[in-house]
Each structure stands twice: as C-alpha cells, then as structure tokens.
C-alpha positions in Angstrom: -171.5 13.0 -29.2 -170.7 16.1 -27.2 -168.8 18.9 -28.9 -165.0 18.9 -28.5 -164.4 22.3 -30.1 -163.3 23.9 -26.8 -160.4 21.4 -26.1 -157.8 24.2 -25.9 -159.8 26.7 -23.8 -160.4 26.8 -20.0 -163.9 25.4 -19.4 -166.3 23.9 -16.9 -167.0 20.2 -17.4 -169.5 17.8 -16.0 -168.1 16.2 -12.9 -169.7 12.8 -13.8 -168.4 12.4 -17.4 -166.1 15.4 -18.2 -168.3 16.7 -21.0 -167.7 20.4 -21.6 -170.7 22.4 -20.4 -169.4 26.0 -20.5 -166.4 28.1 -21.2 -164.9 29.9 -18.1 -165.1 33.1 -20.1 -168.9 32.9 -19.8 -168.8 33.2 -15.9 -170.8 36.1 -14.5 -170.7 35.4 -10.8 -169.6 32.8 -8.2 -171.9 34.3 -5.6 -175.1 32.3 -6.3 -176.7 29.5 -4.3 -178.1 26.3 -5.9 -179.9 23.3 -4.4 -176.7 21.8 -3.1 -174.7 24.9 -2.1 -172.5 27.3 -4.1 -173.3 27.8 -7.7 -172.0 29.8 -10.7 -174.1 32.1 -12.9 -173.0 32.0 -16.6 -174.0 33.8 -19.8 -174.3 30.5 -21.7 -173.9 26.8 -21.6 -173.4 24.0 -24.1 -174.0 20.3 -24.3 -177.0 20.6 -21.9 -180.6 19.8 -22.4 -183.6 21.5 -20.8 -185.9 19.8 -18.4 -189.5 20.8 -17.7 -190.3 24.5 -17.3 -191.6 25.4 -13.8 -192.1 28.2 -11.4 -189.6 28.0 -8.5 -189.3 30.0 -5.3 -185.6 31.1 -5.2 -183.7 33.4 -2.9 -184.5 36.3 -5.3 -188.2 35.5 -5.6 -190.3 33.4 -7.9 -188.7 32.6 -11.3 -189.7 30.5 -14.3 -186.8 28.1 -14.7 -185.9 24.8 -16.3 -183.4 22.3 -14.9 -180.4 21.6 -17.2 -178.9 18.2 -17.7 -175.6 17.0 -19.3 -176.4 15.6 -22.7 -173.9 12.8 -22.3 -174.7 11.3 -18.8 -178.0 13.0 -18.0 -176.7 14.4 -14.7 -178.7 17.4 -13.4 -176.2 20.3 -13.5 -178.4 23.2 -12.4 -181.0 25.3 -14.1 -181.6 28.1 -16.6 -183.6 31.2 -15.8 -186.4 31.7 -18.3 -188.0 34.8 -16.7 -188.9 36.5 -13.4 -192.6 36.0 -12.5 -193.2 39.0 -10.2 -193.0 42.5 -11.7 -191.2 43.7 -8.5 -188.2 41.7 -9.6 -186.9 44.1 -12.2 -183.4 43.8 -10.7 -183.4 40.1 -11.5 -184.9 40.2 -14.9 -181.3 40.3 -16.2 -180.9 36.7 -15.1 -183.3 35.6 -17.8 -181.5 33.4 -20.3 -178.6 32.8 -18.0 -177.5 29.5 -16.6 -176.8 28.4 -13.0 -174.4 25.6 -12.6 -174.1 23.8 -9.3 -170.5 23.9 -8.1 -170.8 20.2 -6.8 -171.8 19.0 -10.3 -169.0 20.6 -12.4 -165.3 21.1 -12.3 -162.9 23.5 -14.0 -160.6 22.2 -16.7 -157.8 24.7 -17.3 -156.8 23.0 -20.6 -153.1 23.3 -19.7 -150.7 21.1 -21.6 -147.6 19.9 -19.8 -146.3 17.7 -22.5 -143.5 20.1 -23.5 -141.7 20.1 -20.2 -138.1 19.0 -19.9 -137.9 16.2 -17.3 -134.6 17.5 -15.9 -135.4 21.1 -15.0 -139.2 21.5 -15.7 -138.5 24.4 -18.2 -140.8 24.5 -21.1 -139.1 23.5 -24.4 -139.8 25.6 -27.5 -140.6 23.4 -30.5 
C-alpha cells in the first residue's frame, strides 16, 4: 500500500489513482519538457518504481534515464535522470538523481481542509 504520511502537506499525486508521488516542496523547476509536453523537475519522488535503464536523447543531450511508474496503478509518470553520458554536459550533471514528472500524469493536491467553515458566512471556526 502506498504511503499516506504526507496527507497534511501539499503534494503531487498520480492523476490516475491519486497516490502521492512527491511533495511540492521538492519542486526545482516547471520549465522542463517531457514526452507529452510540460514537465516538472523534482529533487525526489516517492511511491514510484524504476523501469529499465536506458540512454535517451533529450533536449539537453544524451542521458542515462529510467522511466518511473506509480507503484499503485503502474502508470508511467516520467523518468529519473541517472547520469549524463557526454562529458560536455557538465551543466546538466546536476540533474542526476532528480525526477521528471510529466504534467499530464500528475496533479497538485493542496491538502486544504474546508471542514471547519461555518455554512452561514464562510468564516473559519476555531475549535
């Protein structure tokens, strides 16, 4: 079963099954491209499993990557950078160990609780 220890924190979840896959605090950049459009680069991810390691030609050059999949529903969410292949890619070596999540495969769960709102005036009630 997927971890539920992040229930009260803003997080990214699998769009297919809502399993937590990363905390929003781990976000590095929203300016990346994946196979299906926009993607987010993150320091870490959870509740994912790695696919087969392969060399892939990306916009920043050839990298060794492995696709990542949701542990609950097996949806491919993106990939993790394992290393840059070409020595000339020193600027991109910092991506090694980072996770790229496809924007179309995840959504943000802000973990807001609205249960303590007064129905009459929508003012939070202090318990």
